C-alpha positions in Angstrom: 72.5 30.8 -90.4 71.1 32.3 -93.4 68.2 34.5 -92.9 68.9 36.9 -96.3 66.2 35.5 -98.0 63.6 36.8 -95.3 65.0 40.4 -95.3 61.8 41.7 -97.0 59.5 40.3 -94.7 61.8 41.6 -91.9 61.9 44.6 -93.0 58.2 44.8 -93.2 57.9 43.5 -89.7 59.8 46.2 -88.7 58.0 49.0 -90.2 54.9 47.3 -88.6 56.6 47.6 -85.1 57.6 51.1 -85.6 54.7 52.9 -84.2 55.0 50.7 -81.1 58.7 51.1 -80.7 58.0 54.8 -80.7 55.2 54.3 -77.8 57.4 52.0 -75.8 60.3 54.6 -76.2 57.7 57.0 -74.8 56.9 55.0 -71.6 60.7 54.6 -70.7 61.5 58.2 -71.2 58.7 58.8 -68.6 60.5 57.0 -66.0 62.9 59.3 -64.4 66.1 57.1 -64.1 68.7 59.8 -63.4 71.4 57.2 -61.7 73.0 60.3 -59.9 70.0 61.5 -57.8 66.9 59.1 -58.4 67.6 55.4 -57.5 63.8 54.6 -57.1 63.5 55.8 -60.6 66.3 53.7 -61.7 64.7 50.6 -60.1 61.2 51.3 -61.5 63.1 51.7 -65.1 64.9 48.2 -64.8 61.7 46.2 -63.9 60.0 47.8 -66.7 63.0 46.6 -69.1 62.7 43.2 -67.7 58.9 43.1 -68.4 59.7 44.3 -71.8 62.0 41.6 -72.2 59.7 39.0 -71.2 57.4 40.5 -73.4 59.6 40.1 -76.2 60.1 36.6 -75.8 63.0 36.4 -73.8 63.3 32.7 -71.8 64.2 34.8 -68.6 64.8 38.3 -67.5 66.5 38.9 -64.0 67.0 42.2 -62.3 70.3 42.0 -60.5 72.7 44.3 -58.6 76.1 43.8 -56.9 78.3 45.9 -54.5 75.6 48.1 -53.3 75.0 49.4 -56.9 72.3 50.1 -59.0 70.3 47.3 -60.9 71.0 45.7 -64.3 68.9 43.6 -66.6 70.0 40.2 -67.8 67.9 38.6 -70.1 68.0 35.3 -72.3 67.0 34.2 -75.8 68.7 30.7 -75.8 70.8 30.0 -79.3 69.3 27.3 -81.5 71.7 24.3 -82.0 75.4 25.4 -83.4 74.6 28.8 -83.5 76.7 31.8 -81.5 75.3 34.1 -78.9 75.2 37.6 -79.2 75.1 39.9 -76.2 73.3 43.2 -76.8 74.4 46.0 -74.6 72.5 49.1 -73.8 71.8 51.6 -70.5 68.7 52.7 -69.0 69.9 55.5 -66.8 70.1 59.3 -68.0 71.5 62.4 -66.9 69.9 65.2 -65.0 68.0 67.6 -66.6 70.0 70.4 -65.7 68.1 74.1 -65.8 64.6 73.0 -67.2 64.2 76.8 -68.3 66.8 76.1 -70.9 64.7 73.1 -72.5 62.4 73.8 -75.2 59.8 70.8 -74.1 59.1 68.7 -70.7 62.7 66.8 -70.5 60.6 63.5 -69.2 58.0 64.0 -71.9 58.7 62.4 -75.4 58.2 65.4 -77.8 58.1 65.0 -81.5 59.5 67.8 -83.7 59.9 66.7 -87.4 61.4 63.4 -87.7 63.0 63.5 -84.0 62.0 62.5 -80.6 63.2 64.9 -77.9 63.3 64.2 -74.3 65.6 62.7 -71.9 66.8 59.2 -72.9 65.5 59.5 -76.5 68.7 58.3 -77.8 71.0 57.9 -74.8 70.2 55.4 -74.1 66.9 54.5 -73.9 66.6 54.5 -77.6 69.2 51.4 -77.5 67.0 49.6 -75.4 64.3 49.6 -77.6 65.8 49.2 -80.7 66.9 45.5 -79.2 64.0 44.9 -78.0 62.4 45.9 -81.1 64.5 43.9 -83.3 64.1 40.9 -81.1 60.2 41.3 -81.6 60.8 41.5 -85.4 62.0 38.0 -85.0 58.9 37.2 -83.0 60.9 36.3 -79.9 63.1 33.5 -81.8 66.1 35.1 -83.4 68.4 33.2 -85.6 71.4 33.2 -83.0 71.6 33.1 -79.3 71.0 36.5 -77.4 71.5 38.0 -74.2 70.3 41.7 -73.4 72.3 43.3 -70.6 70.9 46.7 -69.5 72.7 48.4 -67.1 71.9 51.4 -65.3 75.0 53.0 -64.2 76.7 54.1 -67.0 76.0 58.1 -66.6 78.1 57.8 -63.6 80.9 55.8 -64.5 79.4 52.2 -63.9 81.1 51.7 -60.8 79.5 48.1 -59.7 79.8 47.0 -63.6 83.1 44.9 -62.8 81.0 43.5 -59.4 78.2 42.2 -61.8 80.2 40.8 -64.6 82.2 38.7 -62.1 79.2 37.6 -60.3 77.3 37.0 -63.6 79.8 35.8 -65.9 78.4 32.8 -67.1 75.2 34.3 -67.8 77.0 37.3 -69.8 79.3 34.8 -71.8 78.7 35.5 -75.5 80.7 35.2 -78.9 80.1 38.8 -79.8 79.1 42.1 -78.0 77.1 44.7 -80.0 76.7 48.3 -77.9 73.8 50.2 -78.8 75.0 53.4 -77.4 76.7 55.4 -80.4 75.3 57.5 -83.2 74.4 57.0 -86.6 76.2 58.9 -89.1 73.5 60.6 -90.4 69.5 60.6 -90.0 68.1 57.4 -92.0 72.0 56.2 -92.3 72.6 53.5 -90.3 76.5 53.1 -89.2 78.6 50.5 -86.9 81.3 52.2 -85.1 84.3 50.0 -84.5 86.8 52.1 -82.3 85.9 54.5 -79.3 88.4 57.0 -77.3 89.3 55.8 -74.1 88.9 57.5 -70.8 91.4 57.3 -68.1 90.5 58.0 -64.5 93.0 59.1 -62.4 94.5 61.3 -59.3 97.7 63.1 -60.0 99.6 65.1 -57.2 101.9 67.3 -57.7 104.0 69.6 -55.2 106.4 72.5 -55.5 106.6 73.3 -52.1 106.6 72.1 -48.4 103.8 74.4 -47.2 101.8 77.4 -48.6 103.4 80.6 -49.2 101.8 84.1 -49.6 101.6 84.8 -53.2 102.1 88.3 -52.5 105.5 87.7 -51.4 107.0 84.7 -53.1 104.5 84.5 -56.4 106.6 84.2 -59.5 109.9 83.5 -57.6 108.9 80.1 -56.3 107.4 77.4 -58.5 103.4 77.4 -58.4 102.1 74.0 -58.6 98.8 74.7 -60.1 101.1 76.5 -63.1 103.2 73.4 -63.2 100.2 71.0 -63.4 98.8 73.1 -66.4 102.2 72.8 -68.1 102.4 69.5 -67.4 98.9 68.9 -69.0 99.6 70.8 -72.0 102.4 68.5 -73.0 100.0 65.9 -73.5 98.6 67.0 -76.9 101.1 68.5 -79.7 100.6 71.8 -81.2 98.2 70.1 -83.8 96.2 68.6 -81.1 97.3 64.8 -81.7 98.2 62.9 -78.8 101.8 63.2 -77.8 102.1 60.4 -75.3 104.5 57.5 -76.1 102.3 54.5 -76.9 99.5 56.2 -77.8 98.8 56.8 -81.4 96.4 58.7 -83.4 94.6 56.4 -86.1 94.1 57.0 -89.6 90.7 58.9 -89.9 87.7 57.0 -91.4 87.1 57.9 -95.2 84.1 60.0 -94.7 83.2 63.4 -95.8 82.3 65.6 -92.7 82.9 69.3 -93.9 83.9 71.9 -91.2 80.4 73.8 -91.8 78.7 70.8 -90.7 81.0 70.3 -87.7 80.3 74.0 -86.6 76.5 73.5 -87.0 76.5 70.0 -84.9 78.8 71.6 -82.3 77.9 75.4 -82.1 81.4 76.0 -81.9 82.5 79.8 -81.2 84.0 81.9 -84.1 87.6 81.6 -83.6 
């Protein structure tokens, strides 16, 4: 497998597809696929992605759901003889808009400001869906490796039926490599590959200090308070430098990139002090 000699032509094809990709992204952004609030919009988006996959040359594109969950799309571009298969992951659901009065433009209308496109899903993660589809179109639907496209619609609510989908469709999802398009570039116009992400632990912790509630005016400060004890316990998870202090969890060496404090403050709007 060596298509490096075709890179100039491939770049030209991507440039040719760019305007259409923006238009396709704008159409997907208009679908209000808020997984926590609007299952009808999610179903509509899943069907639109399946249709788009077929239009991009997929041999098959199926909308699946398991365990009463929201739909996912699985599509295939079969591998040429002897070539590996890559699974491309992205998700098509989005977060609620929150207070619309705080927006500078309509949340579900793709709005261009400068060189960026604003609106729900423009980046997270319908931009990832369209990136996958456009890459496949750049190969005219015949990529040099096998490709499985997997677009779920529960990421923003914790992917509750993901395990069931994988168990039910593990053969259809089998791949040699997984590429997740749900991260960020280091800078505009500067692509990057993310190899490590922070994990998330979802657990319930119960801490009791008393057999039954007591009046805080009589006993507060004399007997231990469960909430105060929990705060103290949580505070032990990090040391005074903010590093993880849990045995067995380690902070990796930082990446060798320049990230000035001023840029951090600009990008996060962190408050002074």
